C-alpha positions in Angstrom: -30.4 1.2 -28.4 -30.6 -0.6 -25.1 -27.6 -2.1 -23.5 -28.9 -5.6 -24.2 -29.0 -5.0 -27.9 -25.6 -3.3 -28.2 -23.3 -4.4 -30.7 -20.4 -4.7 -28.7 -17.9 -5.8 -31.6 -18.1 -2.2 -33.4 -15.8 0.3 -32.2 -17.6 3.4 -30.8 -16.5 6.8 -32.3 -16.2 9.9 -30.2 -18.7 12.6 -30.9 -16.9 15.4 -28.9 -13.7 17.0 -30.0 -10.4 16.2 -28.1 -9.2 18.4 -25.5 -6.1 18.0 -23.4 -7.4 20.2 -20.5 -9.7 17.3 -19.5 -6.6 15.2 -19.0 -4.9 18.0 -17.2 -7.9 18.6 -14.9 -7.8 15.0 -14.0 -3.9 15.4 -13.2 -4.6 18.3 -11.0 -7.3 16.2 -9.0 -9.8 18.2 -10.2 -13.3 17.2 -12.1 -13.0 17.2 -16.0 -15.6 18.7 -18.0 -16.6 15.1 -19.4 -15.5 11.6 -18.4 -12.0 11.2 -19.5 -10.1 8.1 -21.0 -6.4 7.1 -20.2 -4.4 4.2 -22.0 -0.4 3.9 -21.8 -1.0 1.6 -25.2 -3.2 -0.4 -27.1 -1.9 -3.1 -29.9 -1.2 -2.8 -33.5 -4.4 -4.6 -34.7 -6.6 -2.5 -32.4 -5.1 0.7 -33.5 -5.7 -0.3 -37.2 -9.2 -1.1 -36.5 -10.2 2.0 -34.6 -8.0 4.4 -36.8 -9.8 2.7 -40.0 -6.3 2.4 -41.7 -3.6 -0.2 -42.0 0.2 0.3 -42.0 3.2 -2.0 -43.3 5.0 -4.5 -41.4 7.8 -1.9 -40.7 6.2 1.6 -41.1 8.3 4.7 -40.5 8.1 6.9 -37.3 5.7 9.3 -39.0 3.3 6.7 -40.2 3.2 4.8 -37.0 2.5 8.2 -35.1 -0.3 9.1 -37.3 -1.7 5.7 -37.0 -1.7 6.2 -33.0 -3.0 9.8 -33.0 -6.0 8.6 -35.5 -6.9 5.8 -33.3 -6.6 7.7 -30.0 -8.6 10.5 -31.6 -11.5 8.3 -33.1 -12.4 6.5 -29.6 -12.1 9.8 -27.7 -9.0 10.0 -26.1 -7.4 13.8 -25.7 -3.8 12.9 -26.5 -1.9 10.0 -28.1 1.5 8.4 -26.7 4.7 8.5 -28.5 8.2 6.8 -28.0 11.0 8.6 -29.5 12.9 6.8 -32.2 16.8 6.0 -32.0 17.3 5.9 -28.3 17.3 2.4 -26.5 19.6 0.4 -24.1 21.1 -2.7 -26.1 20.9 -6.1 -24.4 22.3 -9.4 -25.0 20.3 -12.2 -26.4 16.9 -13.2 -25.4 14.9 -16.4 -26.2 12.0 -14.5 -27.4 8.5 -15.7 -26.7 5.0 -14.4 -25.3 7.2 -14.0 -22.0 10.6 -14.4 -21.0 12.9 -14.2 -17.8 14.0 -11.1 -16.6 17.3 -12.9 -16.0 17.9 -12.8 -19.9 19.8 -10.3 -21.9 22.0 -9.2 -19.1 25.3 -8.1 -20.7 26.9 -5.9 -17.4 28.3 -8.3 -14.6 31.2 -6.4 -13.5 33.4 -3.3 -13.8 35.0 -4.3 -17.0 31.5 -5.0 -18.9 30.3 -1.9 -17.5 33.1 0.1 -19.2 32.9 -1.8 -22.3 29.0 -1.2 -22.6 27.9 1.1 -25.6 25.8 3.5 -23.9 23.2 5.3 -26.2 23.4 9.2 -26.7 19.9 10.6 -25.8 20.9 13.8 -28.0 21.1 11.3 -31.2 17.4 10.5 -31.0 14.9 11.5 -33.5 13.1 14.4 -31.5 12.2 16.1 -35.0 9.3 13.7 -35.0 7.6 15.8 -32.4 7.7 18.9 -34.6 6.5 16.9 -37.5 3.4 15.7 -35.7 2.1 19.6 -35.6 0.7 19.0 -39.1 -1.0 15.7 -37.9 -2.1 16.3 -34.4 -6.0 17.5 -34.4 -6.8 20.5 -32.5 -7.2 20.0 -28.9 -4.7 16.9 -28.7 -1.3 16.8 -27.2 1.3 14.3 -27.0 2.3 12.1 -23.9 5.9 11.1 -24.1 7.2 7.7 -22.7 10.5 6.2 -22.9 12.0 2.8 -23.8 11.7 1.5 -20.3 12.6 3.2 -17.1 15.3 3.4 -14.7 14.7 0.2 -12.8 13.6 -1.6 -16.1 16.7 -0.7 -18.0 18.9 -1.7 -15.2 17.4 -5.1 -15.0 17.6 -5.5 -18.9 21.3 -4.7 -19.0 22.3 -6.6 -15.8 19.8 -9.3 -15.4 17.5 -9.4 -12.3 19.4 -11.9 -10.1 22.8 -10.6 -11.3 21.6 -6.9 -10.3 20.6 -8.2 -6.8 24.1 -10.1 -6.3 25.8 -6.9 -7.3 23.8 -4.8 -4.7 25.6 -7.0 -2.2 28.9 -7.3 -3.7 29.7 -4.1 -5.6 27.4 -1.2 -4.5 29.5 1.4 -6.2 29.0 -0.5 -9.6 25.3 -0.5 -9.1 25.2 3.3 -8.3 27.3 3.7 -11.6 24.7 1.6 -13.4 21.9 3.7 -12.3 23.7 6.8 -13.0 24.7 6.0 -16.6 20.9 5.0 -17.2 19.0 7.8 -15.0 21.1 10.4 -16.5 20.4 9.7 -20.1 16.7 9.3 -19.5 16.6 12.7 -17.8 18.4 14.0 -20.8 15.9 12.2 -23.0 12.9 13.8 -21.3 14.6 17.3 -21.0 14.8 17.3 -25.1 11.3 15.9 -25.5 9.9 18.9 -23.2 11.4 21.5 -25.4 8.6 20.8 -28.0 5.0 22.3 -27.7 3.4 19.3 -28.9 4.2 17.5 -25.6 1.8 17.8 -22.9 2.9 15.4 -20.3 5.3 12.7 -19.7 4.9 9.1 -18.5 7.8 7.5 -16.3 7.2 4.0 -17.4 9.0 1.8 -14.9 7.6 -1.6 -13.4 8.6 -1.6 -9.8 6.9 -4.3 -8.2 5.7 -8.1 -8.2 2.2 -9.0 -7.0 3.3 -8.8 -3.4 6.3 -6.4 -3.0 8.6 -4.1 -4.8 11.3 -5.7 -7.1 13.9 -4.4 -4.8 13.7 -3.4 -1.3 12.1 0.0 -0.5 15.4 0.8 1.2 17.0 0.1 -2.3 14.4 1.7 -4.4 15.1 4.9 -2.5 18.8 4.6 -3.0 19.2 3.5 -6.5 15.8 4.3 -8.2 13.9 7.1 -6.9 16.1 9.8 -7.1 16.5 9.8 -10.9 12.5 9.6 -11.1 12.4 12.7 -8.7 14.8 14.6 -11.1 12.6 13.5 -14.3 9.3 14.6 -12.5 11.2 17.9 -11.6 12.2 18.6 -15.3 8.7 17.9 -16.3 7.3 20.4 -13.8 9.9 22.9 -14.5 8.8 22.7 -17.8 4.9 23.3 -16.9 3.8 19.9 -17.8 2.6 17.1 -15.6 4.2 13.4 -15.1 2.5 10.2 -14.8 3.9 7.2 -13.3 3.1 3.8 -15.2 4.4 1.1 -12.9 2.9 -2.4 -11.9 3.1 -4.4 -9.0 2.6 -3.9 -5.3 3.6 -0.5 -4.4 1.9 0.0 -1.0 5.4 0.4 0.8 6.6 3.1 -1.5 3.3 5.2 -2.2 4.4 7.9 -0.1 7.5 8.2 -1.9 5.5 8.5 -5.1 3.4 11.1 -4.1 5.2 13.1 -1.6 8.8 12.8 -2.5 8.9 12.3 -6.3 5.6 14.1 -6.7 4.2 12.3 -9.5 0.9 13.8 -10.6 -0.7 10.5 -11.5 -0.4 6.6 -11.1 -1.2 4.1 -13.7 -1.4 0.2 -13.3 -3.8 -1.5 -10.9 -4.7 -5.2 -10.8 -7.7 -6.6 -8.6 -5.5 -9.1 -7.0 -3.2 -6.2 -5.4 -5.7 -3.5 -5.2 -9.1 -2.8 -7.2 -9.0 0.5 -8.5 -12.1 1.5 -6.7 -10.3 1.0 -3.4 -7.1 2.7 -5.0 -9.2 5.8 -5.9 -11.1 6.0 -2.4 -7.5 5.7 -0.7 -5.6 8.2 -2.9 -7.4 10.5 -5.2 -6.9 13.5 -2.8 -3.2 13.0 -3.3 -2.6 11.6 -6.9 -4.7 11.2 -9.7 -5.9 7.6 -10.5 -5.3 6.7 -14.0 -7.1 3.6 -15.7 -7.5 0.5 -13.5 -10.1 -1.8 -15.1 -8.2 -5.1 -14.3 -7.1 -6.7 -17.5 -8.0 -10.0 -16.4 -11.6 -8.9 -15.3 -11.9 -7.2 -18.9 -10.6 -10.4 -20.6 -12.8 -13.0 -18.7 -16.1 -11.0 -18.2 -18.9 -10.3 -20.8 -18.9 -6.8 -22.3 -22.1 -5.7 -20.4 -20.3 -6.6 -17.2 -17.1 -4.6 -18.2 -19.3 -1.7 -19.2 -21.4 -1.5 -16.0 -17.9 -1.6 -13.9 -16.6 1.2 -16.0 -19.7 3.4 -15.6 -20.0 2.6 -12.0 -16.5 3.9 -11.5 -17.0 7.0 -13.4 -19.9 7.7 -11.5 -18.0 6.9 -8.2 -15.4 9.5 -9.2 -17.5 12.1 -10.9 -18.2 14.4 -7.5 -14.4 14.7 -6.8 -12.6 14.0 -10.2 -9.0 12.9 -10.3 -9.8 10.0 -12.5 -9.4 9.0 -16.1 -10.9 5.6 -17.2 -8.8 2.8 -18.6 -7.6 -0.8 -18.5 -5.3 -1.6 -15.5 -2.1 -1.2 -17.3 -2.4 -1.6 -21.3 -4.5 -3.3 -24.1 -2.2 -6.4 -25.4 -3.8 -8.3 -28.3 -5.3 -10.9 -26.1 -7.7 -8.6 -24.7 -11.0 -9.1 -26.7 -12.1 -6.0 -28.8 -15.9 -6.1 -27.6 -14.8 -5.8 -24.0 -12.4 -3.0 -24.5 -15.1 -1.1 -26.9 -17.6 -1.7 -23.9 -15.2 0.0 -21.5 -14.6 3.1 -23.4 -18.2 3.1 -24.6 -19.3 3.6 -20.9 -17.3 7.2 -20.9 -18.6 8.2 -24.4 -22.2 7.7 -23.1 -21.8 9.7 -20.3 -20.5 12.5 -22.3 
């Protein structure tokens, strides 16, 4: 079948079995045995379409995990991502819409509200699911665990972005205590996850930047945020697993921190308006693995043929040196057209 007669609306199916070793090779900045895919998450309709199964409106955790695993396996990933149930940081009322202000939902504004906040217990989460997945997980696949938001994201959620910025100026000790309360619990969460053999890697998912700069000054990121990520990565490495950073925004000013100090193995999330993934790979692939990067706006606005060609070109560009896994810039939300997503992953499957 030629490119021009391709049925882009049909989900491609992987003909090769999963092998997590390919993703490990990428994260070691080596050349995998075949083109390798990476995605943080898809979306419920897409999961169901590629898994060829449906789940109810409120499926239990195991049914949802089975959906994700089947979907990822069918279209050629070597892993599935998993969030552990029953662990999250509660926030106040948010006027839900497709987007909402990062100033909404904050419930901590001073020492009294900090002391009154009901902090979650990471040991109360349902880690049993990681053992239950042994019966579901295909041979060769692993689970990559992420958290319910990261250190900075949860600080912004429980405080509110503007309030957090004000507190940094007015009550620095309270800010340190807020980040300690969040960071220490996330460390424990990942420690518990890493006890399970089904877990092959972790994702530190924490958006750090706007389009032009980090959300806090680089100095404040180093004081309040990065020490906790460094500990999370150290726990992963101590357990013999790699750690991937998922963080959106312009992070040029802190890339050395990410690579040399925190020591993440891979970096995920790229936008063409900040730095096209082709440029990011050229600049950083000898220091950190480049994960995903096909700009979501590009994927949405261009025809499947163009998405296919760009994805194929990126795979060919990185093939001699490795350190690259193909995927979107940051995720596949529902507004991404299925044909464009299928065109992207087909580029990898066609080269296997």
